[in-house]
C-alpha positions, 0 to 999 in steps of 0.5 A: 312439116317443119317447112309448113310450120315455118311458113305459118310463122312468117305468113304475115311477113311474106304477105307483106313483102308480097303486097309490096312487090305486087304493087310495085311491079303493077305500078311500074308496068303502068308507068312504063307503058305510060312513058314508052310513046313519049321516050321512044316514039314521039321523043318528047318529055311526057305530059307529067314531066312537062307539068312538073317543069312548068310548075317549077317555072310558075313557082319561080316566076311567082316568087320573083324570078324570070323562069321559063321551060322549053321543049325541043324536038327529039328531046325527051326532057324539058329545058329549064331557063332561070333569068335567061340562063339555060340552067338544067334539063328536067327529064322523067327521072326528075318528076318523082313518079318513080319515088311515088311508086315506091312510096305507094307500094310501101303504103299498100304493103302495110294497108289495113283499111282501104279508104284510109290507105287510099287517102293517105297514099294520095295525100303523100303523093301530093306532098311529095309532088309539092316537095319535088317542085320546091326541090327542083326550083332550089336546085335551079337557083343553086345551078345559076347562082352557086354553080360550085355546089351544083353537083353536090346538091344534085347528087347528094343533098336534094335526093336526100330531101325527097327520100327523106320525105318518103321515109318521114311519110312512111314512119307516120303511116306505120306509127299512127295508122298501122300500129296505132294504139286502141283506146 
């Protein structure tokens, strides 16, 4: 009897955790199925990663740099060139889809109205995508012009930017959509 009362007391918290993990597992499985043919069979960058790489190149070209990407056979990443210098590889870990999956799973876990949830999740994914493109562009600039700061920027500073954006979006979701005060 005590176990049943404890379960009832924590039912909403357990449901929240269950929704997060269900969404996370489903989205991760879908993403894994999407990646598999590119990483294991074709051994090329997946289309989303290629699009991210090309978007970074386009952004850098628009702001006045000479940037380009190339896909070589049997490489499941894109090579990025800035001002004629090979500056980095952009692989599936750089495309931020894994981070977007965590973000969307959290939004779903705290969902209330489905239409609001869908629009907020999609808006956040677009914002994370744009942030990621800018992040990769700045990283490549650092790789070419300030190589002494490359490792610290790649390993510490720039992950903080993308994860920081996720946390800010989560806080906005919780404050203004989940726990908004009734008028």
